[in-house]
N, C-alpha and C positions, 0 to 999 in steps of 0.2 A: 657411473658412466667411467670408460675407460680414458686414458690421456692423448693428447693429441701426439701424434708422430711425426705429422707432417703439417706445417704452416704456410700459408701462404699469406704475405700481406702486403696490400696497395700494389699488387704485381702488373706492370705493365709492360707488354710484350710485341715483339713483331720483326718483321726484318728491314735491316737498312732504316730507311724514313717512313717506313709504313708500318701503321700500327694494327694489329689485331685485336687484342683486348686490353681494356683498360681499367687500372686501377681496381682489380680484383682482390678478393681475399675468402678464403676458406680453410677448414682443417679436415685433416683425415686422422681418425681415432684409430688407435693401435687394436688388430686385429679385425677390422671390420672390410666390408668388400664393397668400395667406394667407386661409383660410376661417375664418368666424365661424358656428357651425352649433349646432342644438339644436332642440328642440320649439317648439312654439307658446306665446309668453307667457314664455320662459326671459329673455327680456332683449335679444336678437339686436341689434334695431333700436336700443332704448334705449342699448346700448352703443356703436354705432356715432355716433348722435346726441350722446353726450358726446364722443367722440374729436375729431368735426369742429367743436366749439366750440356747438352749437346750445344747450345744457344744461351747467351748471356740477354737478361732482360734489360729492357729500355731503362725501368726503375723497378723500387720494391724488393722484396726480400722472399728469400725461399728457405725454409729451415726443414730440415731433416734429421731428427734426433735431437732437436736443439740446437744444432749447428747449422749456421748461415752459408748456404752455398754459394750466394751471392758475393761474399767478403771473405771466403775461405783464401788462405794462401796453399801453397801446391800440396803440401803433406796433409793438410786439413782436408782439402779438395779430394785428395785420393783416397783417404779414410772414408768421407761421405759417400763417394761413388760405390765403394768396395760394400756399403753396408745394403744395398739393396740388387734386385736382380732386373732385367728387363728382357721380355720378349717381343720382336718386332712383328709388323703385321705380316710380312712376309714369312717369317720366321728366321731368314736370315743365317740359314745353316751353309757351313761350307760346303759346294758341291763335291768337291774332291776328298772329302774327309767322311770316314764312317761315322755312325752315329756314336760311337764310343769315343773317337777322338773330338768330336765336335765338343762332348760334354766335358772330356777330361782338359780342353783347352785352357777355361778359367782357371782352373787349378793349377795347372802346369805354369801360367804365367803370373798367378798371384798366391801363390804357395811355395813353401820349401817341403813339402811332403815327397818321399820316395814314390817312383813311379808305380808300386805295388799298391801303395795306400790311394794315389790318386785313382788308378784302374777300378779298385773296388769302391771307393765314393761314386763314381762315375755310373758303376752298374748298378749300384743303388737308387741312383736318380733315376735312370731309367727303368728299372723294375717300379718305381713309385709312381710313375705316370703310365702302367700297362705296357711298358717295350722291354722286357724281359724278354730276351732271345733275338733281339733284333740290332744287338750292339755292332754286328759287322755289315749291317745294311748300308747303303748310300742313300742319302735323301732323296734321290732321283727314284729310287727303288720303292718308296712311301707313296701312301695316299695324301692327301691333304691335310686330313684331320692327324695321321701318325705325325707328319712333319710338325704340326703344330705343338703336340705332346713332346717331341724330342726338344723343340725350341724350350718348352716349359722345363723341362730336365734341365738343359744347358743354364737357363735363369737360375735355377735352384742348386748349382753347384758349388757355391760359396756358402751355402746354409742363410742366405739374407732373411730377415724378417719382414722385409718389404719386397713386394713383385710389382713390377708395372707391366701392363698389357696392353697393347696397341690393338686393336680392332681382333681379337682372337678368332669370332666366329666369321670373319670376311671370307667368302670363297667355298664356306662348307655348307652342304646341304644341311635341311634340318635335324635329322637324326643325329648326324655326326656333331654338329654345334650342340644340341642338347646332351650328349654324352662329354662333350668338352666343360660345358658348363658343370656338370654333375662331379667332375674331375675337380675343377676350382672350389667348388663347394667343400669337397671331402678335403683339400688340401688345408683350406681355410680352417676347418672345424678341427681336423687332428693334429695339425702342425702350430695353430694359430698366427698363420701369416697374413700380413696386410696385404689385401689387394687393390691396385688403382688402376681400374679399367677404363680405356677409351672405348665406347662403342655407340653405335646407331640403332643396333638389331633389339626390336621391343622384346623379343621373347626371352634372350639375355638378359636384358636389363630388371625384367619383373623375376627371372628366375634367382637373379645373384644379387642384387643390391637390396641392403638394408637402408643406405643412403646415397643421394646421388645430387648433381648439380649440374643445371642446363646452361649453355651457353648459347648466346645470340648474336649472330652476325651483323644485324641491324645495329643494335645498342653497344656491341663491343663489350658485353659484360656478363654477368651471371643473372640469368631472368627469374630461375626457381631454383630452391634447395629442398632437399628432404626425402621422403619416402615415395619411389615412382608411383605407388597404388594411390598415394594422395596427390601426386602431381596430376595423373590421369582424369580424376575427378574434380581437379581444380577449374572451373571456368573462369575464374578473374583473368587470366593472361590469356589470351586468344592464340597467340603463338604456343604456349605451352598445350592447350588443348589441342591444337592442330596436330602436333607432333604426336602425340600420345595417342589420339585417336584416329589419327589418318586422313581428317578433312581437309578439304583445299581451302584456299585463303578465301575464297568468295562465297564459302558455305556461313552460315551464320550458327551460333551455338546457343 
């Protein structure tokens, strides 16, 4: 079994005085595709935003590469944050910049490489996600699926070994979403990248995940962990069964 590359220990998170998730713990293993799933309002994106350092937890610890993000000083925090990439739900591409410039930006800001090297790396990342030849295009000129791929290329600019994806299939048609899932699987298998993906899309969950956790709004915690196929067939928790089998709360199981 591969080692844990991310460890979440006794984490309680929320905003101001409002708690969203309480005392949760889990690990993400190196090289796996790990899914954070659950219904609307359960805290999926809130958890992701805390893990990537956008917010500070109310209590608990977030270890990435054995370094505690919650207690790190400025220099250590910068080192941790530069060890992973993030692709947000809307892509978050800069609309006034070409695709090439979008992907070059992290390299320009965080490395001392010459411009020629930065441009070469950015072109390689775009080619890796199937966007060779689109370097001069603006984000508005692309389809939703292509924008998602471009955001993925930018997230990989600094060669991180961990990528966090927030609802990567949101807003995509089923065929485009399936192609994106295939790309993620390919990157995982060929580059050994560890993926942590927030999603509620069942097809993507079954296509991608070897392991997942399910968050629950009512209990403010993790109510299931393991292989999604096992979760789907487990009748022991009605909330889990309803999510995976798309049944209403009033139906019996």
